[in-house]
LOMAR-610114 format. One record per residue (C-alpha): residue in one letter; x, y, z. Coordinates in steps of 0.25 Angstrom, whole numbers, padded with zeros to 4 digits, always signed. Example, Ala and Ser with C-alpha at 12.3 -4.5 7.8 and 13.67 -1.06 7.14 Angstrom:
LOMAR-610114
A+0049-0018+0031S+0055-0004+0029
END
This chain:
LOMAR-610114
M-0023-0005+0089E-0024-0015+0077N-0034-0026+0079I-0037-0038+0071I-0050-0046+0073V-0054-0058+0065K-0068-0063+0066E-0075-0075+0060A-0085-0071+0050T-0100-0073+0050L-0110-0071+0039N-0111-0057+0044D-0097-0055+0038A-0100-0059+0024Q-0100-0045+0018L-0087-0041+0025I-0080-0054+0020A-0086-0051+0006L-0081-0037+0006L-0067-0041+0012G-0066-0052+0002R-0068-0043-0010I-0058-0032-0005T-0047-0042-0001F-0049-0050-0013T-0047-0037-0022E-0035-0033-0014T-0029-0047-0016F-0033-0051-0030G-0040-0039-0036H-0028-0035-0045Y-0027-0049-0051F-0041-0047-0058R-0041-0042-0072N-0056-0044-0074L-0063-0036-0062E-0076-0044-0065D-0069-0057-0061L-0065-0050-0048Q-0079-0046-0046N-0085-0059-0049Y-0075-0066-0039Y-0080-0056-0028N-0094-0059-0031N-0092-0074-0031T-0082-0074-0019F-0085-0062-0010S-0100-0060-0011V-0107-0059+0003E-0116-0071-0001K-0103-0079-0004I-0096-0075+0009K-0109-0078+0017N-0110-0092+0011S-0095-0094+0014I-0097-0090+0028L-0109-0100+0030N-0100-0111+0025P-0096-0119+0037N-0082-0122+0031N-0079-0107+0030V-0074-0097+0040F-0072-0083+0038W-0065-0072+0046I-0064-0057+0045A-0052-0049+0050F-0054-0035+0056Y-0043-0026+0058N-0046-0014+0068Q-0061-0018+0065L-0060-0017+0050P-0063-0030+0042V-0050-0032+0035G-0049-0047+0031Y-0056-0061+0031A-0053-0075+0030K-0060-0088+0026L-0057-0102+0030K-0063-0114+0023L-0063-0126+0032N-0062-0140+0026S-0056-0135+0013T-0048-0145+0006S-0039-0143-0006N-0031-0151-0016F-0018-0145-0009I-0022-0149+0005E-0019-0163+0011H-0028-0162+0023K-0043-0164+0022K-0046-0155+0034T-0041-0142+0029S-0046-0127+0028Q-0043-0116+0018L-0040-0102+0021Q-0049-0098+0010K-0048-0083+0011I-0040-0073+0019Y-0040-0059+0015V-0036-0046+0022L-0038-0032+0016K-0025-0027+0010D-0023-0015+0020F-0023-0025+0032L-0014-0036+0027T-0002-0033+0036K-0011-0033+0049Q-0010-0049+0051I-0025-0050+0048G-0022-0062+0038R-0015-0069+0049E-0027-0067+0058L-0037-0072+0048Q-0028-0084+0045N-0026-0088+0059C-0042-0088+0061A-0043-0097+0049I-0032-0107+0054D-0038-0107+0068R-0051-0111+0062A-0045-0122+0052L-0038-0128+0064V-0051-0128+0072Y-0058-0135+0061G-0047-0145+0061S-0040-0142+0047K-0026-0147+0046Q-0022-0137+0036I-0027-0124+0030W-0025-0119+0015L-0027-0107+0006S-0024-0102-0007V-0016-0089-0010L-0014-0081-0023Q+0001-0085-0027S+0004-0070-0029N-0001-0066-0015I+0013-0066-0009R+0008-0059+0003A-0002-0070+0006I+0007-0081+0003S+0017-0076+0012F+0007-0074+0023Y+0002-0088+0022T+0016-0094+0021K+0020-0086+0034T+0008-0092+0041G+0011-0107+0038F+0005-0109+0024T+0012-0117+0013N+0010-0117-0002I+0004-0130-0006G-0001-0128-0020T-0007-0118-0030H-0020-0116-0037N-0027-0107-0047F-0040-0099-0046Q-0047-0091-0057I-0056-0079-0055G-0061-0075-0068I-0049-0073-0077E-0039-0073-0066D-0031-0085-0062F-0025-0085-0048N-0014-0094-0043F-0014-0098-0028N-0005-0105-0019V-0012-0115-0010M-0006-0114+0004Q-0009-0122+0017K-0005-0123+0031Y-0006-0135+0040L-0014-0133+0053T-0009-0139+0066
END
């Protein structure tokens, strides 16, 4: 029987999140990189175990790990108190990362992770939640749209020589 369990991450989970981050980022974005050194530098800056540990220790951050039949298959990161030029409310949270291994995308794991983030944002008192999603990631945009997010703007992000275009999406929380 299929079983999804989502647990809040602790410092002991930093290695697992770092590894899941590298793998899921490669599955999602790796093919966009012409210079593999840029990709490796991004991994070292974003998904080092030390970086993840520091992020977990930050009281504004909450991480979850999703398990499918006991296998770690995804993770999410919520940043509490995260304002943006696109957001009207001061009390807002950002769904900063939500990644699921490619082989498990159809198992509703992303929805479970998103629900955990939204529930925590509501407990925190956030009036809305926002995120950035790569404009060419049609699957993710469709997922977020189906779960009540709307597009409110765009921004660019550069990693090495690559320039990425993102949609900013938000959802009001009640």
